[in-house]
C-alpha positions in Angstrom: -52.7 -1.7 251.8 -51.3 1.7 252.0 -48.7 0.6 254.5 -47.5 -2.1 252.1 -47.1 0.4 249.3 -45.0 2.6 251.5 -42.7 -0.3 252.5 -42.3 -1.2 248.8 -41.4 2.4 247.9 -38.9 2.6 250.7 -37.3 -0.7 249.7 -37.1 0.5 246.1 -35.5 3.7 247.2 -32.9 1.9 249.3 -32.1 -0.4 246.4 -31.6 2.5 244.1 -29.2 4.2 246.6 -27.3 1.0 247.0 -27.0 0.5 243.2 -25.8 4.1 242.8 -23.3 3.8 245.5 -21.9 0.6 244.1 -21.6 2.0 240.6 -19.9 5.1 242.0 -17.3 2.9 243.8 -16.7 0.9 240.7 -16.2 4.0 238.6 -13.8 5.4 241.2 -11.8 2.3 241.3 -11.7 2.2 237.5 -10.5 5.8 237.3 -7.9 5.2 239.9 -6.6 2.1 238.0 -6.6 4.1 234.7 -4.8 7.0 236.3 -2.2 4.7 237.9 -1.6 3.0 234.6 -1.4 6.4 232.9 1.1 7.8 235.4 3.1 4.6 235.4 3.3 4.7 231.6 4.3 8.3 231.6 7.0 7.9 234.2 8.4 5.0 232.3 8.5 6.9 229.0 9.5 10.3 230.3 12.7 11.1 228.5 13.8 13.3 231.5 13.6 10.4 233.9 15.1 7.4 232.2 16.1 5.0 235.0 17.2 2.0 232.8 21.0 1.9 232.9 21.0 0.0 229.7 19.3 2.8 227.9 21.4 4.2 225.0 20.3 7.8 225.7 20.0 9.7 229.0 18.7 13.3 229.1 19.0 15.8 231.9 16.2 18.5 232.0 15.7 21.6 234.1 12.2 20.2 234.9 11.4 16.5 235.0 7.6 16.6 235.2 5.9 15.5 232.0 5.3 18.2 229.5 7.1 20.9 231.5 10.8 20.8 230.4 12.0 23.4 228.0 15.7 22.3 227.9 17.2 18.8 227.5 20.9 17.9 227.4 21.0 14.3 226.1 24.0 12.0 226.2 24.3 9.1 223.8 26.5 6.5 225.6 26.2 3.2 223.8 26.8 2.4 220.2 24.4 0.8 217.7 21.4 2.9 218.3 19.1 3.1 215.2 16.1 5.2 214.1 13.6 2.5 215.3 14.9 2.4 218.9 12.0 2.9 221.4 13.9 5.6 223.2 13.0 8.1 220.4 9.3 7.8 221.2 10.0 8.9 224.8 10.7 12.4 223.6 7.0 12.8 223.1 6.7 13.2 226.9 8.4 16.6 226.5 6.9 18.3 223.5 7.7 21.8 224.7 11.5 21.6 224.5 13.0 24.8 223.2 16.7 23.7 223.5 17.8 20.2 222.6 21.4 19.0 222.8 22.9 15.6 221.8 26.4 14.9 223.1 27.8 11.6 221.8 30.2 10.0 224.2 31.6 7.1 222.0 32.7 7.0 218.4 30.0 5.8 216.1 27.3 5.8 218.7 25.1 8.1 216.6 25.3 7.9 212.8 22.2 9.9 211.9 20.2 13.0 212.8 17.1 12.0 214.8 14.7 14.0 212.6 11.6 12.2 214.0 12.4 13.8 217.4 13.4 17.2 216.0 10.3 17.6 213.9 8.1 16.6 216.8 9.3 19.6 218.8 7.0 22.5 217.7 8.7 25.0 220.0 12.3 24.0 219.3 14.6 27.1 219.0 18.1 25.7 219.5 19.6 22.4 218.3 23.1 21.2 219.1 24.7 17.9 218.0 28.3 17.2 219.0 30.7 14.3 218.3 28.3 12.2 216.2 29.3 10.5 213.0 27.2 12.1 210.3 29.4 12.0 207.2 27.1 13.8 204.8 24.2 16.2 205.4 21.7 15.1 202.8 19.3 17.2 200.8 16.6 18.9 202.9 17.9 17.3 206.1 17.2 20.6 207.8 14.1 22.1 206.4 10.6 23.3 207.3 11.3 23.9 210.9 9.6 27.3 211.5 10.8 28.0 215.0 14.4 26.9 215.0 16.8 29.9 215.4 20.1 28.2 216.0 21.7 25.0 214.7 25.2 23.9 215.8 26.9 20.8 214.4 30.4 20.4 215.9 32.9 17.6 215.6 30.5 15.3 213.7 33.0 14.1 211.0 30.8 15.8 208.3 32.6 15.6 204.9 29.9 17.0 202.5 26.9 19.2 202.4 24.4 18.3 199.8 22.3 20.8 197.7 19.6 22.4 199.8 20.9 20.7 202.9 19.6 23.7 204.8 16.5 25.2 203.3 13.2 26.8 204.3 14.2 27.7 207.9 12.6 31.1 208.2 13.7 31.8 211.8 17.3 30.5 211.6 19.8 33.2 212.7 22.9 31.2 213.6 24.3 28.2 211.8 27.6 26.6 212.9 29.2 23.7 211.1 32.5 23.8 212.9 35.4 21.4 213.4 34.3 18.9 210.8 35.8 17.6 207.5 33.9 19.5 204.9 36.1 20.0 201.8 33.8 21.9 199.4 31.1 24.5 199.5 28.8 24.0 196.5 26.2 26.4 195.2 22.6 26.2 196.6 23.6 24.5 199.9 22.1 27.3 201.9 18.7 28.2 200.4 15.7 30.1 201.7 17.2 31.2 205.0 15.9 34.8 205.1 17.0 35.4 208.7 20.5 33.9 208.7 23.0 36.4 210.2 25.9 34.2 211.3 27.5 31.3 209.4 30.5 29.5 211.0 32.4 27.0 208.8 35.7 27.3 210.6 38.1 24.4 211.2 37.1 22.2 208.3 39.1 21.2 205.3 37.5 23.5 202.7 39.7 24.0 199.7 37.1 25.1 197.3 34.3 27.6 197.7 32.3 27.7 194.4 31.4 31.1 192.9 28.2 32.4 194.4 28.0 29.6 196.9 26.7 32.1 199.5 24.5 34.2 197.1 21.2 33.3 198.8 22.4 34.6 202.2 21.4 38.2 201.5 21.2 39.3 205.1 24.3 37.5 206.4 26.5 39.7 208.7 29.3 37.4 209.9 31.0 34.7 207.7 33.7 32.6 209.4 36.0 30.5 207.2 38.9 30.4 209.6 41.3 27.4 209.6 40.5 25.9 206.2 42.6 25.2 203.1 41.2 27.9 200.7 43.8 28.9 198.1 41.8 31.0 195.6 39.2 33.7 196.0 37.4 35.4 193.1 35.2 38.4 192.8 32.2 35.9 192.6 33.1 33.9 195.6 31.2 36.4 197.8 28.5 37.4 195.4 25.3 38.4 197.1 26.7 39.2 200.5 26.0 42.9 200.3 25.2 43.0 204.0 28.2 41.2 205.3 30.0 43.2 208.0 32.7 40.7 209.1 34.7 38.2 207.0 37.2 35.8 208.8 39.6 34.1 206.5 42.4 33.5 209.0 44.7 30.5 208.7 43.9 29.5 205.2 46.4 29.0 202.3 45.9 32.2 200.3 49.0 33.3 198.4 47.6 36.2 196.5 44.5 38.5 196.3 43.6 39.9 192.9 41.7 43.0 191.8 38.2 43.6 193.2 38.1 40.4 195.1 35.9 41.9 197.8 34.0 44.5 195.7 30.6 42.8 196.4 31.0 43.4 200.1 29.9 47.0 200.3 29.1 47.0 204.0 32.2 45.0 205.2 33.6 46.5 208.4 36.2 43.9 209.4 38.4 41.7 207.2 40.8 39.2 208.8 43.5 37.6 206.6 46.0 36.6 209.3 48.2 33.6 209.0 47.8 32.8 205.3 50.6 32.6 202.8 50.1 36.0 201.2 53.0 37.2 199.0 51.1 39.5 196.6 48.2 41.9 197.0 46.9 43.6 193.8 46.8 47.3 194.0 43.0 47.2 193.7 42.6 44.1 196.0 40.5 46.0 198.5 38.7 48.4 196.2 35.0 48.8 197.0 35.4 48.3 200.8 34.5 51.9 201.5 33.2 51.1 205.0 36.1 48.9 206.1 37.6 49.9 209.4 39.7 46.9 210.4 42.1 45.1 208.2 44.4 42.4 209.7 47.1 40.6 207.7 49.5 39.5 210.4 51.6 36.4 209.9 51.9 36.4 206.1 54.8 36.6 203.7 54.4 40.2 202.3 57.6 41.8 201.4 56.1 45.0 199.9 52.8 46.9 199.6 51.6 48.7 196.5 51.4 52.4 197.2 47.8 52.6 196.0 46.6 49.6 198.0 44.9 51.6 200.8 43.2 54.1 198.4 40.1 51.9 198.3 39.9 51.7 202.1 40.2 55.3 203.2 38.0 54.7 206.3 40.5 52.2 207.8 41.2 52.8 211.5 43.1 49.5 212.3 45.8 48.1 210.1 47.7 45.1 211.3 50.8 44.0 209.3 52.8 42.4 212.1 55.1 39.4 211.4 55.4 39.7 207.7 58.6 40.2 205.7 58.1 43.9 204.8 61.4 45.6 203.8 59.8 49.1 203.6 56.5 50.8 204.3 56.5 54.4 203.2 54.5 57.5 203.8 52.9 56.9 200.4 51.7 53.6 201.5 50.0 55.0 204.6 49.0 58.4 203.2 45.3 57.5 202.3 44.6 56.7 206.0 47.1 59.0 207.7 44.4 61.3 209.2 42.5 58.3 210.6 45.6 57.1 212.4 45.7 60.3 214.4 42.3 59.6 216.1 42.0 58.1 219.6 40.8 54.7 218.5 43.2 54.1 215.6 45.9 51.4 215.6 48.8 50.6 213.2 50.9 47.5 213.8 54.2 47.0 212.0 56.4 45.1 214.4 58.0 41.8 213.4 59.0 42.9 209.9 62.4 43.5 208.2 62.0 47.2 207.6 65.2 49.0 206.5 66.5 51.7 208.7 66.3 54.6 206.2 64.5 57.9 205.6 61.4 56.1 204.3 60.5 55.5 208.0 60.7 59.2 209.0 56.9 59.5 209.0 56.6 56.9 211.8 58.2 59.3 214.4 56.1 62.2 213.2 52.9 60.1 213.4 53.7 59.0 216.9 54.0 62.6 218.0 50.7 63.6 216.3 48.4 60.7 217.0 45.9 60.8 219.9 45.8 57.0 220.1 47.7 55.6 223.0 47.4 52.1 221.6 48.9 53.3 218.3 51.8 55.1 220.0 52.6 51.9 222.0 52.4 49.8 218.8 54.8 52.2 217.0 57.3 51.9 219.9 57.6 48.3 219.1 58.6 48.9 215.5 62.1 47.9 214.7 64.2 48.3 211.6 67.2 46.4 210.1 70.5 48.2 209.3 70.8 47.9 205.5 73.3 45.7 203.8 76.5 47.6 203.1 78.8 46.9 200.1 81.4 49.6 200.0 84.5 49.9 197.8 88.0 50.3 199.4 88.3 53.5 197.5 85.5 55.0 199.6 87.8 56.3 202.3 86.7 59.9 202.6 84.0 59.4 205.1 84.4 59.7 208.9 82.4 57.5 211.2 80.3 59.7 213.6 81.3 58.7 217.1 77.8 59.4 218.6 76.1 57.1 216.1 78.8 54.5 216.7 78.0 54.5 220.4 74.3 54.4 219.7 74.5 51.4 217.4 77.1 49.3 219.2 76.1 50.3 222.8 79.9 50.3 223.4 80.5 51.7 226.9 82.2 55.2 226.8 83.7 54.4 230.2 86.1 51.9 228.6 89.6 53.4 228.8 90.5 51.8 225.5 87.4 53.2 223.8 89.0 56.1 222.0 91.9 54.1 220.7 89.6 51.3 219.7 87.3 53.7 217.8 90.0 55.3 215.8 91.7 52.0 214.9 88.6 50.3 213.8 87.4 53.3 211.9 90.7 53.5 210.0 90.7 49.7 209.5 87.3 49.9 207.9 88.5 52.5 205.4 91.3 50.3 204.3 89.3 47.1 204.0 86.8 46.0 201.5 83.5 45.5 203.3 81.4 42.5 202.4 77.6 42.7 202.5 76.5 42.3 206.1 73.3 42.8 208.1 73.0 44.2 211.6 70.3 42.9 214.0 67.1 44.9 214.4 66.9 48.1 216.5 64.0 50.3 217.5 63.3 53.0 215.0 63.1 55.5 217.8 66.7 54.7 218.8 67.9 56.4 215.7 67.6 60.2 215.5 65.3 61.1 212.6 67.9 63.5 211.1 70.4 60.7 210.8 68.2 58.3 208.8 70.0 57.6 205.5 68.3 57.6 202.1 68.9 54.6 199.8 71.2 55.6 196.9 68.6 54.8 194.3 66.2 57.3 195.9 68.8 60.0 196.0 69.9 59.3 192.4 66.4 59.3 191.0 65.2 62.1 193.4 62.5 59.8 194.5 61.4 59.8 198.1 58.0 58.9 199.3 58.2 61.8 201.7 59.5 64.4 199.3 57.0 64.1 196.4 54.7 66.9 197.3 55.2 70.2 199.2 52.1 69.6 201.3 53.8 66.6 202.9 56.8 68.7 204.1 55.7 68.1 207.7 56.8 64.5 207.3 59.9 65.1 205.3 62.3 68.0 205.4 65.3 67.6 203.1 68.5 68.9 204.3 72.1 68.0 204.8 71.1 64.9 206.8 69.9 63.2 203.7 72.3 64.6 201.2 74.3 62.1 199.3 77.4 62.7 201.4 75.5 62.3 204.7 73.6 59.2 203.6 76.7 57.5 202.4 78.5 58.5 205.6 75.9 56.8 207.7 75.8 53.7 205.6 79.6 53.4 205.9 79.2 53.9 209.7 76.6 51.2 210.0 78.6 48.9 207.9 81.6 49.3 210.1 79.6 48.5 213.1 78.4 45.3 211.5 81.9 44.2 210.5 83.1 44.8 214.0 80.3 42.9 215.6 
């Protein structure tokens, strides 16, 4: 009996072991099948490993394993993709993306912003969308993304930005809406962006920036409005931008700047107004810009500068007035910043203008000698002036033409054996002929000895000379026979003769 019981217990034990083994094998097979199905599904839906050539989106990642990629550059190749396309769900395979780029390769292939993808990325810091067809950025399109630091929307055919299109983005530092077709910046487009430092709206078609359209951007440092169609600026255009340090308004259509236009920009360091259509600057246009160091207005249509224009920007170290139509730029113009221009880092550009060759340019030669800036000295070497129009009466025959100046202006070779006869004959001919108004081509200001620079008759008659108004400026102007009425008129006659002969 005891033996039977032992056999039964042994059989029961063996049966239990068999059952356990069988169950273990079944569970293992089940797990293997589940894992294979899981991995198969993941590989199929991994946005970084799309193998279907018919897919409308292909992404390239620095890591292709599931949940490991931090950067994805995606290309949208085929048109007609919509927000319900299954491809968008594949982005869930890479939830840790920090940088996401969409490059659209065919026109009209992407007509919306894939917000369902963007909002799923809880670590996203940089978003780039290029060459899509977005038309209008609707209200609150970009909002409530706490980690995003940079948004770039380039060449997307955007024509309008709705109210609060960008709002509640606490980490956003850089926002670029470049090379689109935006025509207007309304108020309250940019709201609750406490970290925004750089805003680039360049190469659009903006013709109207509403007053206070940037007032919520209280920490903005750099505002780029280059290559738009802005024609009017008011004092309220830049209201609220107390921390702005750089303002780029190049290549717009500004014709004038009125009083106190930039007075809200207390911290502005750099102002770029190149390639506009500026003809007039109010005397107080730049008042309030006490920290401004760089002012560039090259490529405009300025013919003159108010003498008090630079009073409000006494900290200026770089002034660029190249390629305007300036007929004179006097010591009184530059006087508020003259000491700055003697420093090593200073620059003054005046080339490409129509400056008259007269005593109002005497200060340029003196400044070149006193400045420690090699760049400034080189820039002044490029300054040229135009020999004034001459309109003399045939009765003015009591002035001799200085031969040395004749040689200087005409570059006539002294070796010419007929030179002496030629000089005397032409000199006499000029005395006996009514001279019509003529203009000589431009010459370097440093090719004319400072003591021979003539003074315009109106300055002599009215005893007005920007370099003679105060005794403390005698170092830049020393009156003497060279600028007496007789000497001035003599030189004018001389230059007129040269022009007639040429």
